[in-house]
C-alpha positions as CSV (number, residue, x, y, z in Angstrom):
1,M,-166.6,-38.6,-61.1
2,S,-164.1,-40.1,-63.5
3,E,-161.1,-38.0,-64.6
4,L,-162.0,-35.2,-66.9
5,T,-159.9,-34.2,-69.9
6,L,-160.4,-30.9,-71.8
7,V,-159.1,-30.8,-75.4
8,I,-158.3,-27.2,-76.4
9,G,-156.5,-25.1,-79.0
10,N,-153.8,-22.5,-78.4
11,K,-154.5,-20.6,-75.3
12,A,-153.4,-17.3,-77.0
13,Y,-156.0,-17.6,-79.7
14,S,-158.8,-20.1,-78.9
15,S,-161.6,-18.2,-77.4
16,W,-164.0,-21.1,-77.6
17,S,-161.5,-23.2,-75.5
18,L,-161.2,-20.6,-72.8
19,R,-165.0,-20.7,-72.0
20,P,-165.3,-24.2,-70.7
21,W,-161.8,-24.1,-69.2
22,L,-163.0,-21.2,-67.0
23,A,-166.1,-23.2,-66.0
24,L,-164.0,-26.2,-65.1
25,K,-161.7,-24.0,-63.0
26,H,-164.7,-22.6,-61.2
27,V,-166.1,-26.1,-60.5
28,G,-162.8,-26.9,-58.8
29,V,-162.3,-30.5,-59.8
30,P,-159.0,-31.8,-61.2
31,F,-158.8,-32.1,-65.0
32,A,-156.2,-32.8,-67.6
33,E,-155.8,-30.7,-70.7
34,I,-154.6,-31.6,-74.2
35,V,-153.5,-28.6,-76.3
36,V,-153.7,-29.0,-80.0
37,P,-152.0,-26.2,-81.9
38,L,-154.4,-24.6,-84.4
39,R,-153.8,-23.8,-88.1
40,Q,-151.2,-26.5,-88.5
41,P,-151.3,-29.1,-91.3
42,D,-152.3,-31.9,-88.9
43,S,-154.5,-29.9,-86.6
44,R,-157.9,-31.3,-87.8
45,T,-156.6,-34.8,-87.8
46,R,-155.3,-34.5,-84.3
47,I,-158.5,-32.9,-83.1
48,L,-160.6,-35.7,-84.7
49,D,-158.9,-38.1,-82.3
50,H,-160.8,-36.4,-79.5
51,S,-163.8,-34.5,-81.1
52,P,-166.3,-35.8,-83.7
53,S,-166.8,-32.2,-85.0
54,G,-163.1,-31.8,-85.7
55,R,-163.1,-28.6,-83.6
56,V,-162.0,-27.7,-80.1
57,P,-162.9,-27.7,-77.3
58,A,-164.0,-31.1,-76.4
59,L,-164.6,-32.6,-73.0
60,R,-163.9,-36.3,-72.3
61,H,-165.4,-37.7,-69.2
62,G,-164.8,-41.4,-69.0
63,D,-166.3,-42.9,-72.1
64,R,-168.4,-39.7,-72.8
65,T,-167.4,-36.9,-75.1
66,V,-169.1,-33.5,-75.1
67,W,-168.1,-31.0,-77.8
68,D,-169.0,-27.3,-78.2
69,S,-168.2,-24.7,-75.6
70,L,-171.7,-24.0,-74.4
71,A,-172.7,-27.7,-74.3
72,I,-169.7,-28.4,-72.2
73,C,-170.6,-25.6,-69.8
74,E,-174.2,-26.9,-69.5
75,Y,-172.9,-30.4,-68.9
76,L,-170.6,-29.2,-66.1
77,A,-173.5,-27.2,-64.6
78,E,-175.6,-30.4,-64.3
79,A,-172.7,-32.7,-63.3
80,F,-171.6,-30.3,-60.5
81,P,-174.8,-28.5,-59.3
82,E,-173.0,-27.4,-56.2
83,A,-170.8,-25.1,-58.3
84,R,-174.0,-23.0,-59.1
85,L,-172.8,-22.2,-62.7
86,W,-176.2,-20.7,-63.5
87,P,-178.1,-18.1,-61.3
88,D,-180.6,-19.6,-58.8
89,D,-183.5,-17.3,-59.8
90,A,-185.5,-18.6,-62.7
91,Y,-185.7,-15.3,-64.6
92,A,-182.1,-14.5,-64.0
93,R,-181.2,-18.0,-65.2
94,A,-183.3,-17.5,-68.4
95,V,-181.6,-14.2,-69.1
96,A,-178.2,-15.7,-68.4
97,R,-178.9,-18.5,-70.9
98,A,-180.2,-16.0,-73.4
99,V,-177.2,-13.7,-73.4
100,S,-174.9,-16.8,-73.4
101,A,-176.7,-18.1,-76.5
102,E,-176.5,-14.7,-78.1
103,M,-172.7,-14.7,-77.6
104,H,-172.5,-18.3,-78.9
105,A,-174.4,-17.6,-82.1
106,G,-173.7,-13.9,-82.9
107,F,-171.2,-11.1,-83.1
108,A,-169.6,-12.4,-86.3
109,S,-167.9,-9.1,-87.1
110,L,-166.4,-8.7,-83.7
111,R,-165.0,-12.3,-84.0
112,T,-163.5,-11.5,-87.4
113,T,-162.0,-8.1,-87.0
114,M,-161.0,-8.4,-83.3
115,S,-159.9,-12.0,-83.1
116,M,-158.6,-13.2,-79.7
117,D,-154.9,-12.5,-79.3
118,L,-153.2,-12.7,-75.9
119,K,-149.7,-12.3,-77.3
120,R,-150.0,-8.8,-78.8
121,R,-151.4,-5.4,-78.0
122,R,-153.4,-4.1,-81.0
123,P,-155.1,-0.8,-80.0
124,G,-157.2,0.9,-82.6
125,E,-157.4,-2.1,-85.0
126,G,-160.6,-3.8,-86.2
127,R,-163.1,-1.0,-85.9
128,S,-165.5,-1.6,-88.8
129,D,-169.0,-0.3,-88.6
130,D,-170.4,-3.8,-88.0
131,T,-167.8,-4.4,-85.3
132,L,-168.7,-1.1,-83.6
133,A,-172.3,-2.2,-83.6
134,D,-171.3,-5.6,-82.0
135,I,-169.4,-3.7,-79.4
136,A,-172.3,-1.5,-78.6
137,R,-174.6,-4.6,-78.2
138,V,-172.1,-6.3,-75.9
139,M,-171.9,-3.3,-73.7
140,E,-175.7,-3.0,-73.6
141,I,-175.9,-6.7,-72.4
142,W,-173.3,-6.0,-69.7
143,R,-175.0,-2.9,-68.5
144,D,-178.5,-4.5,-68.4
145,A,-177.3,-7.6,-66.6
146,R,-175.3,-5.6,-64.0
147,A,-178.3,-3.3,-63.4
148,Q,-180.9,-6.1,-63.1
149,F,-178.9,-8.9,-61.5
150,G,-175.5,-7.8,-60.4
151,A,-176.2,-6.7,-56.8
152,D,-174.6,-9.7,-55.2
153,G,-171.2,-9.5,-56.8
154,P,-169.0,-8.0,-59.6
155,Y,-170.1,-10.3,-62.4
156,L,-172.9,-10.1,-64.9
157,F,-175.4,-11.9,-62.6
158,G,-173.7,-11.1,-59.3
159,R,-171.7,-14.3,-58.6
160,F,-169.6,-15.9,-61.4
161,S,-171.7,-17.9,-63.9
162,I,-171.5,-19.5,-67.4
163,A,-172.5,-16.1,-68.8
164,D,-169.1,-14.7,-67.6
165,C,-167.4,-17.7,-69.2
166,M,-169.0,-16.9,-72.5
167,Y,-168.1,-13.2,-72.4
168,A,-164.5,-13.6,-70.9
169,P,-162.9,-13.8,-74.4
170,V,-164.7,-10.6,-75.4
171,V,-163.2,-8.9,-72.3
172,T,-159.7,-10.0,-73.5
173,R,-160.5,-8.7,-77.0
174,F,-161.5,-5.3,-75.6
175,D,-158.3,-5.3,-73.6
176,T,-156.1,-6.3,-76.6
177,Y,-157.7,-3.8,-79.0
178,G,-158.0,-0.9,-76.5
179,V,-161.8,-0.6,-76.7
180,E,-163.1,2.3,-74.6
181,L,-165.7,1.2,-72.0
182,D,-168.1,3.1,-69.9
183,P,-167.7,2.9,-66.1
184,V,-170.1,0.0,-65.6
185,C,-168.5,-2.1,-68.4
186,R,-165.0,-1.1,-67.3
187,A,-165.7,-2.3,-63.7
188,Y,-167.0,-5.6,-65.1
189,A,-164.1,-6.1,-67.5
190,D,-161.6,-5.4,-64.7
191,A,-163.3,-8.0,-62.5
192,V,-163.0,-10.6,-65.2
193,L,-159.4,-9.7,-66.0
194,A,-158.6,-10.1,-62.3
195,L,-159.9,-13.7,-62.1
196,P,-157.1,-15.9,-61.0
197,S,-158.2,-18.5,-63.5
198,L,-158.0,-16.0,-66.4
199,R,-154.6,-14.8,-65.2
200,E,-153.4,-18.4,-65.2
201,W,-154.7,-18.9,-68.7
202,T,-153.2,-15.6,-70.0
203,E,-149.7,-16.4,-68.5
204,A,-149.8,-19.8,-70.1
205,A,-150.9,-18.2,-73.4
206,R,-148.0,-15.8,-73.5
207,A,-145.6,-18.6,-72.8
208,E,-146.8,-20.7,-75.7
209,P,-144.2,-21.2,-78.5
210,W,-146.8,-20.9,-81.3
211,V,-147.4,-17.4,-82.9
212,L,-150.1,-17.1,-85.5
213,Q,-150.2,-14.3,-87.9
214,P,-153.3,-12.0,-87.5
């Protein structure tokens, strides 16, 4: 495989960048990263040097470019099948793809009122009615996945998968905003927060010089 380069935004704030970064860490192959600070006058211009959408993340693999978090994760799953980024069972894999797509396309209120922020603690903020409904749906997804597919490990489908990459930023949001979780969801969130890769990302996020206003 040619060298891989992942173009990402600020680690403290770019939830979309975190998702494929975790997948790459799980794959275990070396990769370079380019961080483009967001919400700067030249951010879009700099991102367009790497991504045709003008948004992060983007994966460069030789002369190939893949943009969009979920598309990058799917590309990695196919390029590195030994990493087993999706569940082996066909039904579990279908459900994992469904909940990943739901995360990718939905939860607009949660994204808006509880934006990812790894530099601050913001307990009690962001609890609109729509956001509370989003939180309830996320917790329902976690409980159902753990009950049906979680017997072989602490993650949504037992072993770590793309579904966990997709929900990891939500875990950090719940931690930042002090969202109360039931025991099943708390155990899952703790398992994700304990991931060495997420700890590495969080430490780097807190060391970044850029601070964006909420």
